[in-house]
C-alpha positions in Angstrom: -50.0 -63.3 -92.1 -53.6 -63.0 -91.0 -55.7 -60.8 -93.3 -57.6 -57.9 -91.8 -61.2 -58.7 -91.0 -60.6 -62.4 -90.2 -60.7 -63.9 -86.7 -57.3 -64.2 -85.2 -56.4 -65.2 -81.7 -53.0 -63.6 -81.6 -52.0 -60.1 -80.8 -53.0 -57.1 -83.0 -50.6 -55.4 -85.4 -48.6 -52.8 -83.6 -50.0 -49.3 -83.8 -48.5 -45.8 -83.5 -47.4 -44.3 -80.2 -51.0 -42.8 -79.5 -52.7 -46.1 -80.3 -50.4 -48.1 -78.1 -50.6 -45.7 -75.1 -54.4 -45.8 -75.4 -54.5 -49.6 -75.7 -52.3 -49.9 -72.5 -54.6 -47.5 -70.6 -57.7 -49.4 -71.7 -56.2 -52.7 -70.7 -55.4 -51.3 -67.2 -59.0 -50.1 -66.9 -60.2 -53.5 -68.1 -58.2 -55.2 -65.3 -59.8 -53.0 -62.6 -63.3 -53.7 -64.0 -62.6 -57.5 -64.0 -61.7 -57.3 -60.3 -64.9 -55.5 -59.5 -67.0 -58.0 -61.5 -65.2 -60.9 -59.8 -65.8 -59.5 -56.4 -69.5 -58.9 -57.0 -70.1 -62.4 -58.4 -67.9 -64.3 -56.0 -70.7 -65.6 -53.8 -72.7 -67.0 -56.7 -69.7 -68.5 -58.4 -68.6 -70.2 -55.2 -71.9 -72.3 -55.1 -71.5 -73.2 -58.8 -67.8 -74.3 -58.5 -68.8 -76.9 -55.8 -70.8 -78.7 -58.5 -68.0 -78.6 -61.1 -64.9 -80.6 -61.7 -61.7 -79.2 -60.3 -60.7 -78.1 -63.8 -63.7 -75.8 -63.7 -62.3 -74.1 -60.6 -58.9 -73.7 -62.3 -60.7 -72.1 -65.3 -62.5 -69.7 -63.0 -59.3 -68.8 -61.2 -57.4 -68.1 -64.5 -60.3 -66.0 -65.8 -60.4 -64.0 -62.6 -56.6 -63.5 -62.5 -55.5 -62.8 -66.0 -57.2 -59.4 -66.8 -55.9 -57.8 -63.6 -52.5 -59.2 -64.2 -52.5 -57.9 -67.8 -53.6 -54.5 -66.6 -50.9 -54.4 -64.0 -48.3 -55.2 -66.6 -49.7 -52.6 -68.9 -49.0 -50.0 -66.4 -45.4 -50.3 -67.4 -46.1 -48.3 -70.5 -47.3 -48.8 -74.1 -43.9 -50.2 -75.2 -44.5 -53.3 -73.0 -48.0 -54.3 -74.2 -46.9 -57.6 -75.9 -47.2 -59.7 -72.8 -50.4 -58.1 -71.5 -52.0 -58.6 -74.9 -51.0 -62.2 -74.9 -52.5 -62.8 -71.5 -55.7 -61.0 -72.6 -56.0 -63.2 -75.6 -55.6 -66.3 -73.5 -58.3 -64.9 -71.2 -60.8 -64.5 -74.1 -60.3 -68.1 -75.2 -60.5 -69.5 -71.6 -63.9 -67.7 -71.1 -65.2 -69.4 -74.2 -63.7 -72.7 -73.2 -65.4 -72.5 -69.8 -68.8 -72.0 -71.5 -68.3 -74.9 -73.9 -67.0 -77.3 -71.2 -69.5 -76.3 -68.6 -71.8 -79.3 -69.0 -69.0 -81.9 -69.2 -67.5 -80.5 -66.1 -70.7 -80.7 -64.0 -70.5 -83.2 -61.2 -74.1 -82.6 -60.1 -77.3 -82.9 -62.1 -78.4 -79.3 -61.2 -76.9 -76.0 -60.6 -78.0 -73.2 -58.2 -80.5 -70.8 -59.7 -78.2 -68.0 -60.7 -76.9 -68.0 -64.2 -73.5 -69.6 -64.9 -70.7 -67.3 -63.8 -69.5 -66.6 -67.4 -72.8 -64.9 -68.1 -72.1 -62.2 -65.4 -68.7 -61.2 -66.9 -69.5 -61.3 -70.6 -68.7 -57.5 -70.8 -65.1 -58.1 -69.9 -64.1 -60.6 -72.6 -66.2 -58.6 -75.2 -64.2 -55.4 -74.4 -61.0 -57.4 -74.3 -61.8 -58.7 -77.9 -62.0 -55.1 -79.0 -58.5 -54.5 -77.8 -57.2 -57.6 -79.5 -58.8 -58.1 -82.9 -60.2 -56.4 -85.9 -63.8 -55.2 -85.7 -65.2 -58.2 -87.7 -63.3 -60.7 -85.6 -64.3 -58.9 -82.3 -68.0 -58.8 -83.2 -67.9 -62.4 -84.3 -66.4 -63.4 -81.0 -69.1 -61.5 -79.1 -71.8 -63.2 -81.2 -70.4 -66.7 -80.5 -70.0 -65.9 -76.8 -73.6 -64.6 -76.5 -75.1 -67.6 -78.4 -73.1 -70.1 -76.3 -74.1 -68.4 -73.1 -77.8 -68.5 -74.1 -77.5 -72.2 -74.9 -75.7 -72.9 -71.6 -78.4 -70.8 -69.7 -81.1 -73.1 -71.2 -79.1 -76.3 -70.5 -78.6 -75.4 -66.9 -82.1 -74.2 -66.2 -84.5 -75.9 -68.7 -87.5 -75.1 -66.6 -87.2 -71.4 -67.5 -87.7 -72.3 -71.2 -86.2 -71.0 -74.4 -87.7 -67.5 -74.1 -85.7 -66.7 -71.0 -82.5 -68.1 -72.6 -82.9 -66.1 -75.7 -83.7 -62.9 -73.7 -80.6 -63.4 -71.5 -78.5 -63.9 -74.6 -79.8 -60.8 -76.4 -79.4 -58.7 -73.2 -75.8 -60.0 -72.7 -75.0 -59.2 -76.3 -76.5 -55.7 -76.3 -74.9 -54.7 -73.0 -71.5 -56.0 -74.0 -71.8 -54.5 -77.5 -71.9 -51.0 -76.0 -68.5 -51.4 -74.4 -67.1 -53.2 -77.5 -68.1 -50.2 -79.6 -66.6 -47.7 -77.1 -63.3 -49.6 -77.2 -63.2 -49.7 -80.9 -64.1 -46.1 -81.2 -61.3 -45.1 -78.9 -58.7 -47.1 -80.7 -59.9 -45.7 -84.1 -59.4 -42.2 -82.6 -55.8 -43.2 -81.6 -55.1 -44.5 -85.0 -56.4 -41.3 -86.6 -54.1 -39.3 -84.2 -51.2 -41.5 -85.3 -52.0 -40.9 -89.0 -52.2 -37.2 -88.5 -48.8 -37.2 -86.6 -47.3 -39.2 -89.4 -48.6 -36.7 -92.0 -47.3 -33.9 -90.0 -43.9 -35.5 -89.6 -43.7 -36.2 -93.4 -44.7 -32.5 -94.1 -42.0 -31.2 -91.7 -39.4 -33.5 -93.3 -40.4 -32.3 -96.8 -40.3 -28.7 -95.8 -36.8 -29.2 -94.2 -35.6 -30.9 -97.4 -37.0 -28.2 -99.7 -35.4 -25.6 -97.4 -32.1 -27.4 -97.5 -32.3 -27.6 -101.3 -33.2 -23.9 -101.5 -30.2 -22.9 -99.3 -27.9 -25.1 -101.4 -29.2 -23.5 -104.7 -28.7 -20.0 -103.3 -25.2 -20.9 -102.3 -24.4 -22.5 -105.7 -25.7 -19.3 -107.4 -23.5 -17.1 -105.1 -20.4 -19.3 -105.7 -20.9 -19.2 -109.5 -21.3 -15.4 -109.4 -18.3 -14.9 -107.1 -15.8 -17.2 -108.8 -17.0 -17.6 -112.4 -19.4 -14.9 -113.6 -17.3 -12.0 -112.3 -14.3 -13.1 -114.3 -16.4 -14.0 -117.4 -18.0 -10.5 -117.4 -14.6 -8.9 -117.2 -13.3 -11.2 -120.0 -16.4 -10.3 -122.1 -15.4 -6.6 -121.7 -12.1 -7.4 -123.4 -9.8 -7.3 -120.3 -6.8 -9.5 -121.3 -5.6 -9.5 -117.7 -8.2 -11.9 -116.6 -8.3 -14.3 -119.5 -6.2 -16.9 -117.7 -8.2 -16.6 -114.4 -11.3 -18.3 -115.8 -10.2 -21.9 -115.3 -8.8 -21.1 -111.9 -12.1 -19.5 -110.8 -14.0 -22.4 -111.9 -11.7 -24.8 -110.0 -12.1 -22.6 -107.0 -15.8 -22.8 -107.0 -15.8 -26.6 -107.4 -13.4 -26.9 -104.4 -15.6 -24.7 -102.3 -18.7 -26.8 -103.1 -16.8 -29.9 -102.3 -15.4 -28.7 -99.1 -18.6 -27.1 -97.8 -20.5 -29.2 -95.3 -24.0 -30.1 -96.5 -25.2 -30.9 -93.0 -24.2 -30.7 -89.3 -20.5 -31.0 -88.6 -18.0 -29.9 -86.0 -18.4 -26.4 -84.8 -15.9 -23.8 -86.1 -14.2 -21.4 -83.6 -15.3 -17.9 -84.4 -11.6 -16.8 -84.3 -10.8 -19.2 -87.0 -13.7 -17.8 -89.1 -12.4 -14.3 -88.4 -8.9 -15.4 -89.6 -10.3 -16.7 -92.8 -12.1 -13.4 -93.3 -8.8 -11.6 -92.5 -7.0 -13.6 -95.2 -9.7 -12.6 -97.8 -9.3 -8.9 -97.1 -6.7 -7.3 -99.3 -4.2 -4.6 -98.2 -5.7 -1.1 -98.0 -8.6 -2.2 -95.6 -8.5 -1.2 -92.0 -9.0 -4.3 -89.9 -10.7 -4.3 -86.5 -11.7 -7.6 -84.7 -13.0 -8.4 -81.2 -14.1 -12.0 -81.2 -14.6 -14.1 -77.9 -12.4 -17.1 -77.4 -15.2 -19.4 -76.6 -17.6 -18.5 -79.4 -18.2 -21.3 -81.9 -20.2 -21.3 -85.2 -22.0 -24.0 -87.2 -19.8 -24.9 -90.2 -22.5 -23.7 -92.6 -22.6 -20.3 -90.7 -18.8 -19.9 -90.8 -18.7 -20.6 -94.6 -21.6 -18.2 -95.3 -20.0 -15.4 -93.3 -16.6 -15.9 -95.0 -18.1 -16.1 -98.5 -20.5 -13.2 -98.1 -17.7 -10.9 -96.6 -15.4 -11.8 -99.4 -18.0 -10.8 -102.0 -18.7 -7.5 -100.2 -15.0 -6.7 -100.1 -14.6 -7.5 -103.7 -17.6 -5.3 -104.5 -16.1 -2.5 -102.6 -12.8 -2.8 -104.4 -14.6 -2.8 -107.7 -16.8 0.3 -107.1 -15.3 2.5 -104.3 -12.2 3.5 -106.0 -9.4 4.6 -103.6 -11.7 5.5 -100.8 -11.0 4.5 -97.2 -12.3 1.0 -96.4 -12.8 -0.8 -93.1 -13.8 -4.3 -91.8 -15.1 -4.7 -88.3 -15.7 -8.2 -86.8 -17.5 -8.4 -83.5 -19.0 -11.3 -81.6 -20.6 -12.5 -78.3 -20.6 -15.9 -76.7 -23.1 -17.4 -74.4 -26.9 -18.2 -74.8 -27.5 -15.3 -77.3 -24.3 -15.9 -79.3 -23.7 -13.9 -82.4 -21.0 -12.8 -84.9 -21.2 -9.7 -87.1 -19.0 -8.5 -89.9 -19.3 -4.9 -91.1 -17.7 -3.8 -94.4 -17.5 0.0 -94.8 -16.2 2.2 -97.5 -16.3 6.0 -98.2 -16.8 5.6 -101.9 -19.3 7.2 -104.2 -22.1 5.0 -102.9 -25.2 4.1 -104.9 -29.0 3.8 -104.6 -29.9 0.1 -103.6 -33.4 0.4 -105.0 -32.1 1.5 -108.4 -29.9 -1.6 -108.9 -31.3 -3.7 -111.8 -32.5 -7.2 -110.9 -30.1 -8.8 -113.2 -27.2 -7.5 -111.2 -26.5 -10.5 -108.9 -23.5 -9.3 -106.8 -24.7 -8.1 -103.4 -28.3 -9.5 -103.8 -27.3 -13.1 -104.4 -23.9 -13.4 -102.9 -24.6 -11.5 -99.7 -28.3 -10.9 -99.1 -29.8 -14.1 -100.2 -26.9 -16.2 -99.1 -27.3 -14.9 -95.5 -31.1 -15.0 -95.5 -30.9 -18.7 -96.5 -28.7 -19.4 -93.4 -30.6 -20.3 -90.2 -29.9 -17.4 -87.9 -28.3 -15.4 -90.7 -29.1 -11.9 -91.8 -27.5 -9.1 -94.0 -28.2 -5.5 -94.9 -26.8 -3.0 -97.3 -27.0 0.7 -96.5 -25.8 3.2 -99.2 -26.6 6.4 -100.8 -25.0 8.4 -103.7 -22.0 10.3 -102.3 -22.2 8.8 -98.8 -20.4 5.5 -99.1 -21.6 2.0 -98.4 -22.0 -0.2 -95.3 -22.6 -3.9 -95.5 -23.5 -6.0 -92.4 -23.5 -9.7 -92.4 -24.5 -11.4 -89.2 -25.2 -14.8 -87.7 -27.1 -15.2 -84.4 -27.7 -18.5 -82.6 -31.3 -19.6 -83.1 
């Protein structure tokens, strides 16, 4: 593999999308500029070609045709720049070859007064070198091209002297250097844009990963509370009726973790989710459901709704005594699809702001669980002596 900074006649390393789009655009512009240069210098070049071997004419024809052809192919888009770049590389080498072989190809002792035709197009191969190679290689190519052109200028018109040859070489180098620098600056901007886009993509992926980990942690906390801590707390209070439930609750939590989808899966019909909720609601609750047939939920949303509702129902059974209890399930399909479950009781109620932070029930198992769900939300409304209303809802983002 060629090291950066060394001269290489092959194609450049592939850049990002912005760099390759920009390279293709510049290559197309270079093809148009080459056509203009060729048209302007056609008369002078014709007089010189009459005094060159036929191979000189072939070189001229190739140098005139390759840049426009590469530009035309580059119009197909930045994903197809391999062939245009190869043609451009061949063009750069052919221009240098035309200068080196100029004297051996001459069939007459003298040339017309105008400078050899490669001198008039030096800007095009210099700009092409900026598209092809690393900055040191491109500038080295321009220096070699300028020196070779100056030597050829003196060899074909010795009466003008070395001063004119040197001046012409310096002018050609300076004029072409402007375009080479512009090309390199534009590509550097494209590479910086690609780097910024890559950093942004990496940051987005990291944020998504952290968000996913956060949601999984909240769900784990909720499952542990729902199926393990509740029984352990009851066992710690000396209730012998729940002693045998501890292993079963732990197994239930592990099964739920294993069965819960960690990523995208098949959508769950809302009516199936409602049926799961219905199975989790014990006798003594009034049940009201109106769920559209064509409403589907992400598997993560269905699981969160079922688990949050189960905890809210359990919490009501634990604290509301024999008060009346109701569960309402409502939904809507279409663009703004949603599903909401409301758990009501007419129990003694409580003051939500007065609940200690170490009490994890509704806070972890309902509120945090639903807030971690994309499109999820939950609310708890209660007051002493006025019962409790818990809403858990999912809405399509």
